[in-house]
N, C-alpha and C positions, 0 to 999 in steps of 0.2 A: 609143719602150718605155723608153729612158731616164729621161724625163719619168714614166712610169707609176711607176718604181722612187721617183721622189720624193716622187711621190702616196702611195703606199703606205708612204714611211718616216714622212709627215706623218701621215696619218691612223693608223698604228697606236701610234705614239708620245701620240697627242693623246687613241686610244680608251684607251689606256694609263691616262692621269692618271684619267680616270674609272671604268676595271674597275678600279685599285687603291683607289678612296676607297670606293668600293662594299663591297671587303671588309676592306680593312686598318683600317678606321674602328673596325670592332667588335671588335679585338682590341683598340684603343689606350682603349675605353670604361672599363673598371675602374678604369683607371690614370689617365685623363683625371677620371673622376667623383670620385676620393678629392683631386685635385692641384685640383678647383674645387670641391670640395664640395658636389657634386651629387645630386638625388634621383632615382631612377629615370624618374621624370615628366621628369625635365632629358635624362636620355640617351634614352629616346625621341623627344625632341623635336631632338634632336642628329640622329637619321638621319630623323626626318618631314620636318623644315624642307626636305634635301635634295629627299627622295621626293616631296615636295609637289609643286615646281614642276619638278623633270626629267620628273613624269608627267604633270600638266598641258599642258606646254607642249612635251613631245616633238613631237607631230603641227604644232604652230605654229612650229617651228626648222627643222622641214624644209620648209615650203612659205617660210617667208622667205628661206631657202635658194633655191629655187626663182624667188621670184622677183627678188630683191634681187641674186642672187649668189653661191653656193654657197661659193667662196673666203672672199667677203668675211665670211657669216657666221659661217661657220667658225671665222676666225683673230677675230671679235670673240670669239664666245665661248671661246676658247682664252685672250683678255686677261682677259675677266670670271672664268672659271674662276680663272684664277693670281691676281689680285687676290685674290679671297675665298680663296683657300686661303690667302695671307700673312694674311687676316684672323684663320681661326681658328690658324693658329699663334702670332699673337700677342694671344688672346685672356684678355683678365685674368680675366675670369666668363661662367659657364656660357650668359647671355643674348647676349654677346657670340659667343661661339660658336655657338648657335642664329641667331642673324640672320646670321652670314658665311657658314652653311651653307643656308642661303636662298637668297645670291646664287650662291653655288655650284653649287645645281641648275640656276638658270636658265641659269647657263654651260654647264652639260651638256645642258641640251636645245637651246642652239645649236650645239654642238660633234658630237653623238653620231649625229644623223641626217647633220649633212653631212659627216660620216666617209664613209658607203657612198654619199651619194648624188654626192662626188667621185672614188673610185672607178669608180662603175657608170659617169660622164659620160667618164674618161680614157682609160678602157682600150674595145677594139672587141668585139663579143661572142663572138668565141673565146678570149680572154683574161680576158673579165672572171670569168667563175667560180673560174679559178684566182687570179685576184688577190683575189677574194673570200674565196678557201679560205684562203690565205696571211694575209691578216688576221684571219679568223677562229683560227688556228691559233696566231698569237702573242697574241691576244686570250686564246686559253688559257691559253699561257706564262705570261703577267701575271698573270691569276686566279691561277693556282696559286702563283706567288712571292709576289704580293702578300703575302700574309699573315704567311708566314713571314717576308721582308723586315722589314713594319710591326712584326713581333711583336720581330725584333731590335733596332731601332731605338728602340721606344719601352722595351724593357729596357735598352740600353745607352747612350742618349743621352736623347731625351724621347718624350713623346705629340705635343708640338709638330713633332718634326722628320716624321712622317707626312705632315703637311701642306708643308713646305717643302720636301719632295722633288717637289714637282709644279712650281715656278717653275723648277729647272733644262728639265725637259721642255718646259713650255710657251714657255721661249725657243728652244729647238733646234726646234718646230715651228714657230712664228713665221719664223725663219730660212729652214728650209725652202720654208715656204707661199711667202713674198713672192717670191724669188728661184726658183722652180721650179716651182711649181703653176701650174697656167692656171686661168683663172674660167671660168665655165658658169653658163648660169641656163637657165629655162624662159622660152621667148619668149612662150608663150600662158598663162601661170600665171593661176589663179585667183584672186578676192579674197580674203583673208585672214581665216578664219572668227573673229575677235579676241570678238565676244561671245561664241560656244561657248567658246573658251580662259576668258575672265572668270569664264562661269557654274562650269565643271570647276574651275576655282581655287577660286573662292570656297563651291562644294557639298562640294568633298573637304577644305577644310582647316578649313570649320567642323565638319564630320564627325568628322573626327580632331580637334581641338579640343575637342570636345566628351567623345568617348571618352577621351582622356587626362589629362583634367581631371577625370573623374569618380570617381575611387578618393580623390581630395583632397577634395572638393565635394561630393561627393554627388550620385546622379541627379534627384532634388528640388531641385536646386538653380540658381534661371533661367539661372546663366552656364553652364549643361551642356545643361539644356532648350532653350533659343533656339539655341544653336548647334546640336544634334543636327537639332529641327526645319527649321531654316532650312537647313544643309546638305542634308537630305533634298529639300525644295524647291526648291533650287537647281540637283539632279542631274535631279530630273524636268523642270523647263524646261528646263534640256539638252537632256534627249530630244528634247522635243517643238521644240524650236529646231532641232535637228541635223535631224531630221526635213524640215520645212519649209524650210532656208536650201538657196539656189542653189547655193552651195560649202560646204559643211558638214566639219566639222575632221572628223569621223566619219561616212560615209556607210553609216546603217543598211541600205541597200539589202541593202548584203554581207552581212550576217547571214540574208537568205534562205534563203543555202547552208548547209543542217545541217551538213557539213564545217563550214565557217567558222564558224559559232556553237557547235558543238559542241568546238572547237578553244581557242577562246576563255574559254568556261567550262571546259574543263580549266587551262586556262592559271591563272586568275582562282583556282581553287580549289589547284589544288600549287604554285604560287608564293605562294600565302599560305601554306601549312603550312611551305614551303623559308625563307621570308625571317623567320618567325617564329622557326623553330628555331636559324636563324643567331644572331640578336640573342640569345637569352637561352641559348645553348650556350656561347657565349664568356664570359659572366657566372658560369655555373653551373663552369666547368674553372678559372677562375681564383678568381673570391673563394670558392669551395667547395670545391674538388678544390685546391687549392693549386698549380696549374701556374704556369710562368713564361711569359710572354708572347709566347716564341718558340716554346714548348712548346703553346700555344694555338693557334698562327697553324698552328702544321702538322698539325694535329689532323685537319681538313678536308684535308689533300694527297692522301690515300688515294681521297677523293670523285671529286677533279678529276682525279687521275690517270687512275682506272677510264674517267671519262665520255671525257676526251682519247682514249684507248687505244682504245676501242670505237664513237669514232663515225662511223669510216668504214663498219665492219661495220652498225651500228644505220641507218646511212642507207639499206641497203640490203633492209630489212625490208617496207618500204613497197611495193616492187616484188614483194614474193612473196608479202606478208599482206595488202597493205592496210591505210592506216589504224587501223582498226578495233580488231584485235587488238594490235599491239604499243602502242596507246596504251588497251590496258585492262591489260596484262600488266605493263607499266614500272611504272604508278602503282601497283597494286598490290603490287608487289613493294618500290616505295620507301615503302608505309605497312607494311609488314612493317620495315623499318628504320627508321621514326619509334615504331614498339612496341618495338623494341628497346634504343632510345636512351630507354626509359620506366623501365627496369627497374633500371640500377645505381645503389645509394646514393651514401655517401660514403666514394669509394675513390679508389689512388693508381693501380691497375693501369688503363692505356690499352688494352692490347693484349685483355685478356680484358674489358673494361667497355664500351669506347666503341666500339674498334675493328670488331667485328663487325657495328654497326650501321651506322657509316661505311661501309662496303664495301656492306653491301646496298644503302643508297642511292645510291650510286653507280654502281651496275648497275641498280639500276630508273630513274633518272633517264638514264641512258646509252641504255636501250631507248627511254625516252620522246622526249628531246630533239631529235633528229635526223629522226624520223617526223613530227613535231607542227610541226619546220617547213615540214617537204615539203608537209603538210596544209594548213596556213597559205597557203602560196605555189599550190599547185594547185589550191585551193577558188575562183579567182578567175580572171578572165581577166587574159591578160599586162600589159595597160594598167594594172590596177587591182594588181598584186604590190605596187609600193613603198609604197601607202597600206594594203592589206593586213597588210605587214613592221611598219609604223609604230603601228597599232593594237594590232597583238598583241605588240608591245615594252610601249607604253603600258599595257596591260592587266597584261602581267608586273609593272611598276611599280607600280602602282596597287594590284595585290594587296596586295603588300609593305607600301603604306604604311598600308592598313588591317588588316592581318595584327599590325603590331608595335602598333598602338593598341588592335586589339580582345583582343589575348593580354597585354597590360599590364595590361587590368582584371582578365582571368580571373588572372594570375598572384597579380598583388596582394592581390586577394581570398583568394585560395587559401590565399597566404604570411601574411597577417596573421591568418586565421584559425587559421591551424593555427600560430602563434608566441605565439597568446594561449592555447590550450591545453597547449601544451609549457610555456609560462614558469609556470602556473598548478600544474604538476606540480612543478616545482624548489623544494627547500626553501631560498632565497635570498632576500636581504636583498631587500622592497619595492621600495624606491625605484630598486633598480639593475634588478629587471624593468621598471619602469615607464621606466627612462630609456631602454631599450633597445626598447621597444613604440613610445614616441614616435618612434621614428626608421625604423619599420615602410616609409615613402614610401619608403627606400633600397634597401630589399632586403636583400641579404647583404651589399649594402655600408656598412651602420652599423656604428658602433663601440660597444665596447663598453665601460661603465666603468672608466675606468683604475684607481679609486681602490680595485672590487673586489680580492680576493685570487685568488691565482693558480688556484685549484680551482673558485672561483664564476665567473670568466671563464670556462675551460673550458666549464663547464657552458652558458654561456650563446653562447658561439659553436656549440656543439655543437646548442643548440636554434636558431638561427639557420641553420645549414646544413641540419639536416631541415626546417625549415619551406621552404626555398628548393629543397629536391628534393621536396618533396612540389605546391609549385607547378610547376615543371618538368614533374613527369610529365603534371601536367592538360595543360600543351601538348602535349607529345607526344601524349598521347592525340587530343586532340582534332586535331593533325597529319595523326593517323595515319587517323581519319575522314576529315579532309578529300580526302587522295590516297585512299582509296577511293570516295568521292561523284566527283573526278574521273574514275577509272577507270569507274564507272554513268554518268556522261555522255558519254563514249567507246561505251558498249556501245547507248544510248539514242539517241545522235545521228548518227553516225558510217559513214562507206564500207559500206553495207549490203553493197552489190551488188558488181562489179569492182574491183579495187584503183584506186587516184588514177591510176597512171602509165598507165593504159589509157583512162582516159576522156575523152572529148572534150570540149572548151570550147565 
């Protein structure tokens, strides 16, 4: 049991690094944009570089641990993540930061699946559930504290401190792991599906590149067309390969279960909406609404507190109602939250503008998450539960990866069109208007000409703020539509008979 406590300590600290970076970096985005003079496209790549390798290699990371030793691969992941975090903190320009974030994603793909694998292999059947619950609880606390802590660091130290924070955590994990965590591996582990991993990475990477670069280059540019077509082709080949492979990374036979297919379709749609919202919400709060970094980090705290507080209650919903009802009601309530976020304009009042939307979203997601996880795990045999969980995790990461790329196209086009209209309505110097419009790829992070008088600067800033809010509203309405579509996917595909808890496998 003493060994188990050390395993929990190591895995909680390691997972904290990945979870903190998943939330804190969003808070730092507006500040690193001004520090590194980055465009909105550059900011997208800061998130996407990490998400791409994490989502594409997550299942491979789990397989590597099974084959070569879970502690060994876990420790390698921690080291890679720490070195990449130092690279992020030392980055002199946006290109260096993006490269370091990509390496960080590779490290995350090794350590994240290793965390749960080490817990599962280190605890007996009776203690395992409690251990995973403890890990989940601390992960939720980390997710809640992360943005607030990150906002404080950004505000009082530097955005670079957000990344350096990982170094002492990584050192503590390695010391605990080397001295106290036993090595385990799967003796009959199958071959690694490197072809599948390469096809997934190339396909997603090319698709995301084409989408992110399209506002700058235009959809008719060969540098956009070729990656988009190539990405779709690679993903199509990936599906064919997985159907034929002896040891596939993603066993497609699992999707024969309508509950499993429905749960993953819901995950794709709902987490796309959620990830896109979180990326642009922070930019809105800091660059348009004028929030401090700490306040922006705390803005979603009610969302996380509600999810954490209601998780135990929502876990019992599937036993009472089956998967279908909570997985229709939860996403539908979340859709209302997204719609409420589309209503505020430029306002300083958090409590009357954003707080109600955050609370409604938190309630909707609280009703959704526990039943969704239970459905994924209950829709397959016990032997396949690990790979089923890994696939669902990878789907949620992929959803965020694609959403930020697609939403970026939408908001840049919406912002540019609205900005052009607003600037034409202003009776200010043409050169000043041209200077602002030429920076539109920076969204609300653009700089108004300092040579202009105070009145002109105020008019230009107001035009920029109004244009960003217009684009943000487009994103929120799309998010609401995606959440509603995820609710409909539950109605269409999931448990139309008796509750999953009563089904025989």
